[in-house]
C-alpha positions in Angstrom: 17.5 -4.9 55.1 17.2 -4.7 58.9 20.2 -3.0 60.4 19.6 -4.4 63.9 20.4 -8.0 62.9 24.1 -8.9 62.2 25.3 -9.8 59.8 23.0 -7.6 57.7 20.8 -9.7 55.4 18.0 -9.2 53.0 14.7 -9.8 54.9 12.4 -10.4 52.0 12.2 -10.2 48.2 9.1 -9.2 46.4 8.9 -9.8 42.6 6.2 -7.9 40.6 6.3 -9.2 37.1 4.0 -7.6 34.5 2.5 -10.3 32.3 0.6 -9.4 29.1 -1.7 -12.0 27.5 -4.3 -12.1 24.8 -8.0 -11.6 25.5 -8.6 -15.4 25.0 -6.3 -16.2 28.0 -7.7 -17.2 31.3 -6.1 -14.9 33.9 -6.7 -17.5 36.7 -4.7 -20.1 34.7 -1.9 -17.5 34.3 -1.9 -17.0 38.1 -1.8 -20.8 38.7 1.2 -21.1 36.3 3.0 -18.3 38.0 2.5 -20.0 41.4 3.6 -23.4 40.0 6.7 -21.8 38.5 7.5 -20.0 41.8 7.1 -23.3 43.8 9.6 -25.0 41.5 12.1 -22.1 41.2 15.6 -23.3 42.1 16.8 -19.9 43.0 13.8 -19.0 45.2 14.1 -22.4 46.9 17.8 -21.9 47.5 17.5 -18.6 49.3 17.2 -18.2 53.1 14.6 -15.4 52.9 11.0 -15.0 51.9 10.4 -14.5 48.2 6.9 -13.4 47.1 5.6 -13.1 43.5 2.8 -10.6 42.9 2.1 -10.5 39.2 0.1 -7.9 37.3 -1.8 -9.7 34.5 -2.8 -7.4 31.6 -5.4 -8.7 29.3 -4.8 -7.5 25.7 -6.7 -7.7 22.5 -7.6 -11.0 20.8 -4.6 -12.4 19.0 -5.0 -14.1 15.6 -8.3 -12.4 14.6 -7.3 -12.4 11.0 -6.6 -8.6 10.8 
């Protein structure tokens, strides 16, 4: 929060969600869905500050392989 601007306000919000998906998931699709969700987010759209979303997408093992 910058102290030289009054009243003091939050200048920016950075969200860093960690998303775990199975090996069969397309990480580009996950990224597109995150962006779509952020664009339609009521809370982010209601704020008078920049909100950025920088997800970490972790590709896991194949789910449902019969093991």
